[in-house]
LUMSEVEX-41581 format. One line per field, with one value per residue: residue in three letters; chain; x, y, z of N, C-alpha, C, O, CB in turn. Coordinates in pm, 1 decimal, padded with zeros to 6 digits. Each point is the difference from the previous one (the first is absolute). Glycine has a CB too. Layout:
BEGIN
vomar [ALA,...] $
bakol [A,...] $
n_u [X,...] $
n_v [Y,...] $
n_w [Z,...] $
ca_u [X,...] $
ca_v [Y,...] $
ca_w [Z,...] $
c_u [X,...] $
c_v [Y,...] $
c_w [Z,...] $
o_u [X,...] $
o_v [Y,...] $
o_w [Z,...] $
cb_u [X,...] $
cb_v [Y,...] $
cb_w [Z,...] $
This chain:
BEGIN
vomar [UNK,UNK,UNK,UNK,UNK,UNK,UNK,UNK,UNK,UNK,UNK,UNK,UNK,UNK,UNK,UNK,UNK,UNK,UNK,UNK,UNK,UNK,UNK,UNK,UNK,UNK,UNK,UNK,UNK,UNK,UNK,UNK,UNK,UNK,UNK,UNK,UNK,UNK,UNK,UNK,UNK,UNK,UNK,UNK,UNK,UNK,UNK,UNK,UNK,UNK,UNK,UNK,UNK,UNK,UNK,UNK,UNK,UNK,UNK,UNK,UNK,UNK,UNK,UNK,UNK,UNK,UNK,UNK,UNK,UNK,UNK,UNK,UNK,UNK,UNK,UNK,UNK,UNK,UNK,UNK,UNK,UNK,UNK,UNK,UNK,UNK,UNK,UNK,UNK,UNK,UNK,UNK,UNK,UNK,UNK,UNK,UNK,UNK,UNK,UNK,UNK,UNK,UNK,UNK,UNK,UNK,UNK] $
bakol [A,A,A,A,A,A,A,A,A,A,A,A,A,A,A,A,A,A,A,A,A,A,A,A,A,A,A,A,A,A,A,A,A,A,A,A,A,A,A,A,A,A,A,A,A,A,A,A,A,A,A,A,A,A,A,A,A,A,A,A,A,A,A,A,A,A,A,A,A,A,A,A,A,A,A,A,A,A,A,A,A,A,A,A,A,A,A,A,A,A,A,A,A,A,A,A,A,A,A,A,A,A,A,A,A,A,A] $
n_u [-02564.8,-00009.5,-00182.4,00176.7,00258.3,-00136.4,-00093.9,00285.6,00141.6,-00197.1,00057.4,00309.1,-00020.2,-00172.9,00207.4,00239.6,-00161.1,-00037.4,00307.8,00088.0,-00184.8,00123.6,00297.6,-00065.8,-00115.0,00262.1,00193.5,-00169.7,00012.6,00314.5,00031.3,-00160.8,00187.9,00262.2,-00095.8,-00058.5,00260.9,00279.0,00069.9,00152.5,00189.3,-00043.9,00145.4,-00350.3,00148.3,00103.7,00169.8,00241.8,-00266.1,00321.6,-00155.5,00342.1,-00139.5,-00029.0,00241.7,-00308.8,00132.6,-00105.4,-00271.4,00241.0,00151.5,-00260.9,-00033.4,00299.9,-00047.7,00044.2,-00182.2,-00244.2,-00230.9,-00212.7,00130.9,00228.0,-00210.2,-00171.3,00237.6,00098.7,-00277.2,-00009.4,00311.8,-00022.0,00230.8,00142.6,-00055.5,-00335.6,-00096.1,-00131.5,-00110.2,-00259.9,00013.1,-00317.7,00119.8,-00038.8,00300.0,00131.1,-00133.3,00126.4,00296.9,00011.1,-00092.7,00234.4,00230.1,-00089.4,-00014.0,00334.2,00023.2,-00035.2,00197.5] $
n_v [-04913.7,00158.2,00225.7,00042.8,00051.3,00227.5,00160.5,00004.4,00116.5,00247.3,00087.2,00012.6,00186.6,00217.6,00021.6,00065.5,00238.6,00144.8,-00018.7,00141.9,00248.2,00053.0,00005.1,00216.9,00201.5,-00018.0,00083.8,00257.9,00115.7,-00025.1,00175.6,00236.1,00010.1,00019.0,00258.5,00150.0,-00056.7,-00053.2,00212.4,00197.4,-00271.5,-00219.5,-00009.5,-00022.9,-00195.7,-00258.8,00274.9,00099.9,00166.9,00010.9,00285.7,-00018.0,00181.8,-00293.9,-00112.8,-00108.5,-00306.7,00060.2,-00055.3,-00185.0,00024.2,-00082.0,-00264.1,-00102.0,00002.9,-00340.5,00208.1,00030.4,-00157.5,00155.3,00063.3,00186.2,00193.0,00033.7,00089.6,00219.0,00145.8,00034.4,00156.1,00344.2,-00083.6,00263.4,-00074.9,00094.7,00306.2,-00085.2,-00166.1,00025.3,-00304.6,00002.8,-00255.3,00059.0,00121.8,-00254.6,-00191.7,00155.7,-00000.5,-00315.7,-00048.7,00180.6,-00147.8,-00281.3,00096.4,00028.1,-00337.4,-00009.6,00271.2] $
n_w [-00929.5,-00281.7,00114.8,00260.4,-00175.0,-00166.4,00254.7,00130.7,-00255.1,-00015.0,00296.7,-00043.5,-00251.8,00151.3,00239.9,-00192.4,-00136.4,00276.9,00067.2,-00268.0,00056.3,00287.6,-00106.5,-00221.8,00212.3,00182.9,-00232.6,-00075.5,00296.1,00002.4,-00259.6,00134.6,00255.9,-00176.2,-00149.1,00276.8,00176.0,-00168.2,-00241.8,00222.5,00052.3,-00227.7,-00290.5,00044.5,-00225.7,00052.8,-00104.9,00097.3,00199.8,00176.4,00088.6,-00130.1,00251.0,00183.2,00182.4,-00123.4,-00029.7,-00290.3,00155.1,-00113.3,00280.7,00160.5,-00162.5,00074.4,00336.8,-00005.7,00169.6,-00237.5,00190.4,-00154.0,00277.8,-00116.8,-00136.6,00259.9,00186.2,-00202.9,-00002.1,00334.1,00036.0,00001.0,-00220.3,00153.0,-00309.0,-00012.1,-00046.1,00278.1,-00311.4,00230.5,-00171.7,00082.1,00147.0,-00312.3,-00020.4,00138.0,-00210.7,-00239.3,00104.2,00038.0,-00297.8,-00114.3,00145.3,-00101.0,-00315.8,00022.0,00050.7,-00311.8,-00088.1] $
ca_u [00113.2,00071.9,-00062.1,00029.7,00140.6,00009.0,-00060.2,00091.4,00119.3,-00039.4,-00015.6,00134.9,00065.5,-00062.6,00044.8,00139.2,-00002.9,-00040.8,00112.7,00102.4,-00046.9,00010.9,00142.6,00043.6,-00052.5,00075.6,00133.0,-00015.8,-00022.6,00129.9,00084.6,-00049.6,00043.1,00145.4,00028.7,-00042.2,00055.7,00133.4,00090.5,00095.4,00122.5,00025.1,-00034.1,-00113.2,-00025.8,00098.2,00104.2,00106.0,-00049.1,00057.6,00026.7,00141.2,00025.4,-00052.1,00062.2,-00106.9,00006.5,-00111.4,-00096.7,00046.2,00105.8,-00066.7,-00070.6,00097.8,00066.1,-00049.8,-00076.0,-00124.2,-00126.7,-00114.9,-00011.5,00111.5,-00029.3,-00112.1,00048.4,00088.7,-00078.5,-00076.8,00095.6,00073.9,00143.3,00061.8,00045.4,-00115.0,-00106.3,-00109.4,-00116.0,-00106.0,-00071.9,-00105.9,00038.0,-00021.3,00110.9,00116.9,-00018.4,00022.3,00141.0,00073.7,-00026.3,00074.2,00143.5,00026.1,-00021.8,00122.9,00096.5,00010.9,00032.9] $
ca_v [00061.7,00078.3,00131.8,00077.0,00039.9,00106.8,00119.7,00045.4,00053.1,00128.5,00094.8,00032.9,00082.3,00132.4,00064.3,00041.8,00114.6,00116.1,00032.9,00060.7,00134.0,00084.5,00023.9,00092.0,00132.8,00045.7,00038.1,00123.2,00106.9,00023.9,00072.1,00138.5,00064.0,00016.0,00113.4,00125.0,00027.9,-00055.8,00011.6,00110.3,-00052.6,-00139.5,-00053.6,-00082.5,-00106.5,-00107.3,00041.8,00090.6,00135.4,00039.0,00140.5,-00003.6,00101.4,-00051.8,-00121.8,-00095.8,-00117.4,-00018.4,-00099.6,-00130.9,-00042.7,-00036.1,-00126.5,-00108.1,-00031.4,-00127.9,00016.7,00073.4,-00071.8,00091.1,00054.3,00092.7,00125.2,00066.2,00053.9,00111.7,00115.2,00053.7,00041.9,00120.0,-00013.6,00132.5,00026.4,00003.6,00093.7,-00062.9,-00011.9,-00073.9,-00087.1,-00084.3,-00141.3,-00051.7,00049.6,-00077.6,-00132.9,00010.8,00030.9,-00123.8,-00091.0,00050.7,-00022.9,-00143.2,-00040.7,00030.3,-00109.0,-00087.3,00078.8] $
ca_w [00063.7,-00099.8,-00016.3,00121.4,-00008.5,-00100.0,00060.2,00104.6,-00065.7,-00058.8,00110.0,00048.9,-00102.7,00003.3,00122.9,-00020.6,-00091.3,00079.6,00086.4,-00085.6,-00037.4,00119.2,00023.0,-00104.5,00034.9,00115.9,-00049.0,-00077.4,00097.2,00062.6,-00096.6,-00004.8,00124.9,-00009.8,-00090.4,00062.2,00132.4,00026.0,-00114.8,00011.4,00061.5,-00038.4,-00131.3,00038.7,-00096.2,-00009.3,-00092.9,00045.5,00022.5,00128.8,00027.1,00038.6,00101.7,00125.9,00053.1,00027.4,-00088.0,-00093.0,00045.2,-00048.3,00092.1,00125.2,-00023.0,-00016.9,00126.9,00052.1,00123.8,-00023.7,-00007.6,00001.3,00135.0,00023.4,-00070.7,00067.6,00127.1,-00032.8,-00045.7,00112.5,00101.4,-00041.0,-00024.5,-00012.8,-00136.7,-00092.0,00038.9,00073.4,-00088.8,00068.0,-00092.3,00054.6,-00002.8,-00135.7,-00082.0,00040.8,-00059.7,-00144.4,-00023.5,00026.8,-00113.2,-00115.7,00019.0,-00012.0,-00139.8,-00074.7,00017.4,-00117.0,-00119.1] $
c_u [00076.4,-00055.1,00028.6,00143.6,00016.5,-00056.5,00092.6,00125.8,-00030.0,-00014.6,00136.2,00072.4,-00056.9,00043.9,00142.9,00008.1,-00038.6,00115.0,00111.6,-00038.3,00011.0,00145.0,00054.8,-00045.6,00077.2,00138.6,-00008.1,-00024.7,00131.0,00095.1,-00040.8,00042.8,00150.2,00036.4,-00032.3,00073.0,00146.3,00104.1,00097.9,00131.7,00038.4,-00024.4,-00108.9,-00028.6,00107.4,00118.7,00097.3,-00047.8,00050.6,00022.3,00142.8,00035.8,-00043.9,00074.0,-00104.3,00011.1,-00119.1,-00095.5,00040.0,00110.8,-00059.1,-00066.6,00096.5,00071.2,-00057.8,-00088.5,-00136.3,-00117.7,-00111.6,-00012.6,00110.4,-00025.8,-00109.3,00042.2,00088.7,-00079.8,-00084.1,00088.6,00073.2,00149.4,00057.9,00035.8,-00114.5,-00098.5,-00113.2,-00126.9,-00102.0,-00080.3,-00107.6,00044.6,-00017.7,00110.4,00129.0,-00006.6,00031.9,00146.9,00087.1,-00018.1,00078.3,00149.5,00033.3,-00020.8,00124.7,00104.1,00021.5,00043.8,00147.4] $
c_v [00088.6,00140.5,00087.5,00050.8,00116.3,00130.1,00057.1,00062.2,00136.3,00107.7,00044.8,00089.9,00141.2,00077.0,00049.6,00119.2,00127.9,00044.3,00066.9,00142.6,00095.8,00033.3,00098.9,00142.3,00057.6,00047.4,00130.2,00119.7,00035.1,00076.4,00146.3,00076.7,00026.4,00118.7,00133.3,00035.7,-00037.6,00031.4,00116.2,-00045.6,-00139.7,-00021.7,-00102.8,-00114.8,-00107.1,00040.3,00099.7,00144.0,00055.8,00150.2,00006.8,00105.0,-00048.6,-00126.5,-00107.6,-00118.9,-00006.0,-00103.8,-00139.8,-00053.5,-00042.9,-00137.1,-00118.0,-00037.6,-00129.9,00014.1,00066.2,-00095.0,00103.8,00066.3,00101.8,00135.1,00076.3,00061.4,00121.6,00125.2,00062.9,00053.8,00124.5,-00029.5,00138.5,00033.6,00007.5,00106.5,-00076.4,00001.4,-00087.8,-00078.0,-00076.7,-00146.1,-00058.8,00045.9,-00074.4,-00139.4,00002.4,00025.3,-00123.2,-00098.8,00044.3,-00028.4,-00147.8,-00049.8,00023.1,-00110.3,-00080.5,00074.0,00027.2] $
c_w [-00097.9,-00015.6,00120.9,-00002.0,-00096.6,00056.0,00106.4,-00060.6,-00062.5,00106.0,00052.3,-00099.9,-00000.7,00123.7,-00013.3,-00093.1,00072.2,00089.4,-00079.5,-00038.2,00118.1,00029.3,-00102.5,00031.3,00118.2,-00041.6,-00079.3,00091.2,00069.0,-00090.8,-00007.8,00126.2,-00004.7,-00089.3,00067.4,00128.1,00018.3,-00107.4,00009.6,00062.4,-00049.1,-00148.5,00028.7,-00095.1,00003.1,-00086.7,00060.0,00019.2,00132.1,00005.3,00054.2,00104.1,00138.8,00041.3,00027.5,-00095.0,-00094.4,00057.2,-00046.5,00089.8,00134.2,-00014.1,-00007.1,00129.7,00056.7,00123.7,-00020.3,-00015.3,-00005.5,00137.1,00028.5,-00067.3,00073.6,00132.5,-00026.2,-00037.3,00110.9,00111.4,-00047.9,-00015.5,-00027.0,-00143.9,-00101.3,00044.1,00069.3,-00086.3,00069.5,-00104.0,00075.2,-00009.1,-00140.0,-00094.3,00032.1,-00061.0,-00149.0,-00031.4,00025.0,-00115.4,-00122.6,00013.4,-00019.9,-00144.0,-00084.2,00012.4,-00126.5,-00125.8,-00007.9] $
o_u [00054.5,00077.3,00025.4,00027.9,00071.7,00057.9,00021.9,00046.7,00081.9,00041.6,00022.1,00064.3,00074.9,00024.6,00032.3,00084.2,00056.9,00027.3,00059.5,00084.8,00038.0,00031.3,00078.8,00076.7,00028.7,00046.5,00086.0,00052.0,00030.9,00073.5,00085.1,00041.3,00045.4,00087.4,00071.5,00016.3,00064.8,00120.1,00099.2,00102.8,00118.5,-00091.8,00021.6,-00073.7,00092.5,00103.0,00000.2,00056.9,-00067.7,00057.1,00022.9,00108.6,00020.3,00039.2,00035.0,00024.2,-00107.7,00039.4,-00024.1,00003.8,00044.0,00014.2,-00035.8,00069.5,-00122.0,-00087.5,-00079.0,00000.9,00023.4,-00021.0,-00026.3,00027.5,00010.9,-00041.6,-00012.3,00032.7,-00049.8,-00050.2,00052.8,00058.2,-00057.7,-00002.7,00023.3,-00015.1,-00019.4,-00086.9,00028.4,-00060.8,00020.4,00088.2,00082.4,00037.2,00078.6,00100.1,00067.2,00054.4,00094.5,00096.6,00055.7,00062.5,00096.2,00060.0,00012.4,00100.9,00112.1,00013.5,00045.8] $
o_v [00102.6,00095.3,00119.6,00113.0,00095.7,00106.8,00121.1,00103.9,00091.6,00113.9,00118.8,00097.5,00096.9,00120.4,00110.0,00087.8,00105.9,00119.5,00097.1,00089.2,00115.9,00113.6,00088.1,00094.9,00119.7,00104.1,00086.8,00108.7,00117.6,00087.1,00088.5,00115.7,00106.9,00079.7,00098.4,00118.3,00049.6,-00006.0,00002.4,00065.6,-00031.3,00058.2,-00093.3,-00092.1,00004.0,-00067.4,00022.8,00091.9,00080.9,00058.6,-00029.3,-00005.6,00070.6,-00081.5,-00110.3,00018.0,00051.0,-00083.3,-00097.7,-00119.7,-00098.5,-00085.9,-00111.7,-00101.5,-00014.6,-00083.3,00009.0,-00092.0,00119.2,00120.9,00104.1,00104.9,00120.9,00111.2,00102.0,00110.5,00111.5,00045.0,00000.4,-00074.3,00079.0,00116.8,00023.3,00026.2,-00119.2,00085.7,-00114.9,00058.2,-00041.8,-00033.0,-00080.6,-00073.8,-00030.4,-00051.0,-00089.1,-00058.7,-00025.2,-00062.8,-00083.1,-00049.8,-00033.4,-00099.6,-00058.1,00003.1,-00042.8,-00060.2,00065.1] $
o_w [00040.7,-00010.3,-00014.5,00040.2,00029.5,-00019.6,00004.3,00046.6,00007.1,-00021.1,00023.8,00039.0,-00012.1,-00007.5,00045.0,00018.7,-00026.5,00011.6,00046.7,00000.1,-00016.9,00035.8,00034.3,-00016.0,00002.3,00046.3,00015.5,-00025.4,00019.1,00046.5,-00008.3,-00008.3,00040.6,00034.2,-00019.0,00030.1,00092.1,00026.5,-00072.8,-00017.1,-00011.0,-00057.8,00077.4,00035.2,00081.1,00000.5,00120.9,-00058.8,00063.5,-00091.9,00117.4,00057.8,00098.8,-00083.6,00042.0,-00119.3,00030.7,00081.7,00070.9,00028.7,00059.4,00087.0,00037.4,00005.2,00007.6,00023.6,00093.9,-00081.8,00019.6,00009.3,00060.2,00058.3,00020.6,00032.4,00067.9,00043.4,-00015.3,00103.0,-00111.2,00079.0,-00074.7,-00039.0,-00118.6,00119.3,-00024.1,00016.0,00034.1,-00089.9,00114.0,-00079.2,-00043.2,-00091.3,-00089.7,-00050.4,-00051.9,-00093.5,-00074.8,-00043.4,-00071.8,-00093.7,-00069.1,-00040.5,-00107.9,-00070.5,-00027.4,-00106.5,-00093.8] $
cb_u [-00039.7,-00026.2,-00205.9,-00195.5,-00000.5,-00076.4,-00253.0,-00134.6,-00000.7,-00157.7,-00240.9,-00054.5,-00034.2,-00221.9,-00186.4,-00009.1,-00115.2,-00267.5,-00118.7,-00025.2,-00194.8,-00239.9,-00054.7,-00085.1,-00257.1,-00174.1,-00017.5,-00142.4,-00268.5,-00105.7,-00053.1,-00239.4,-00231.3,-00059.4,-00120.0,-00233.1,-00290.5,-00234.9,-00277.0,-00294.7,-00173.1,00027.8,00214.4,-00018.3,-00210.6,-00286.5,-00159.6,00105.0,-00135.1,00052.8,-00271.0,-00057.7,-00048.9,-00263.0,00147.2,-00174.0,00233.5,00106.8,-00156.3,-00064.7,00117.5,-00052.4,-00142.4,-00038.2,00162.9,00292.1,00295.6,00129.6,00069.7,-00097.1,-00079.2,00130.4,00055.6,-00114.0,00001.4,00141.0,00043.5,-00129.5,-00026.0,-00228.4,00028.1,00091.4,00188.5,00043.6,00078.3,00189.3,00113.2,00048.6,00183.9,-00268.1,-00148.0,-00284.0,-00188.0,-00084.2,-00243.0,-00287.5,-00136.3,-00125.6,-00285.5,-00235.5,-00085.1,-00129.9,-00255.7,-00145.7,-00179.0,-00189.1,-00269.4] $
cb_v [-00297.1,-00305.8,-00220.5,-00249.4,-00330.7,-00276.4,-00210.9,-00283.0,-00326.4,-00236.2,-00226.1,-00316.5,-00302.0,-00209.7,-00255.8,-00322.3,-00259.6,-00196.5,-00290.0,-00316.2,-00217.2,-00215.8,-00319.5,-00281.8,-00184.9,-00263.1,-00329.7,-00242.8,-00194.3,-00294.5,-00299.7,-00190.5,-00221.7,-00327.0,-00245.2,-00160.3,-00082.6,-00173.4,-00104.1,00093.4,00167.8,-00131.3,00132.2,00291.3,00160.2,-00098.9,-00063.6,-00237.8,-00134.5,-00282.7,00084.6,-00080.6,00108.5,00180.1,00249.1,00168.1,-00173.2,00144.0,00272.1,00183.1,00254.8,00330.7,00237.6,00178.9,00261.6,-00020.1,00006.0,00274.9,-00320.8,-00262.9,-00319.0,-00300.6,-00224.9,-00271.4,-00331.7,-00274.5,-00215.9,-00205.4,-00238.4,00216.9,-00314.4,-00142.7,-00137.8,-00270.6,00272.8,-00014.4,00143.7,00116.1,00021.1,00201.7,00059.8,00072.8,00255.7,00181.7,00036.9,00145.3,00265.1,00097.8,00033.5,00228.9,00227.8,00071.7,00111.8,00238.1,00031.6,-00081.6,00038.5] $
cb_w [00115.3,-00106.5,-00127.3,00087.5,00022.9,-00165.6,-00049.3,00106.4,-00052.3,-00161.8,00037.4,00085.8,-00126.4,-00119.2,00085.9,00018.3,-00160.0,-00015.8,00102.3,-00088.4,-00151.6,00056.0,00062.0,-00152.3,-00087.3,00099.8,-00024.0,-00166.0,00015.9,00084.3,-00123.8,-00132.2,00086.8,00000.5,-00179.8,-00130.2,-00009.1,00095.4,-00061.9,00037.4,00209.5,00287.8,-00182.6,00071.4,-00223.2,00030.6,-00302.9,-00059.1,-00198.3,00111.5,-00069.5,-00283.6,-00273.6,00030.8,00058.6,00200.8,00146.4,-00279.9,-00075.5,-00264.5,-00172.8,-00033.3,-00159.4,-00238.2,00037.7,-00114.6,00023.7,-00027.2,00107.9,-00182.3,00014.3,-00043.1,-00241.0,-00141.7,00038.2,-00121.1,-00209.2,-00158.9,00191.1,00038.7,-00017.7,00269.0,00177.5,-00170.3,-00169.7,00206.0,-00243.8,00275.3,-00259.8,00012.2,00284.9,00132.0,00079.0,00265.6,00223.2,00065.9,00140.0,00291.9,00161.6,00063.9,00229.8,00280.4,00131.6,00106.5,00263.8,00206.9,00100.7] $
């Protein structure tokens, strides 16, 4: 039984490592999309890169809102808003951007 446990534990650890790598890649893709499509209005990093000429909230401020969830971000990005340009994003880009925004919570 001990060997089976070690093998199972190793498999689980390897699976978690793959999941972490995939999440990291998704967040990095989201950061790239944010720099290319959102940075003209939003401060996109965790630091003080706020565009003071814009009333748009920073991504860190958005991430810190108690009501913000992954689903809320995804729905928002798929809904036209008068105060935002109509940027057309693929579902994979929306997923990545949501992952990036939520990654700013811990920073």
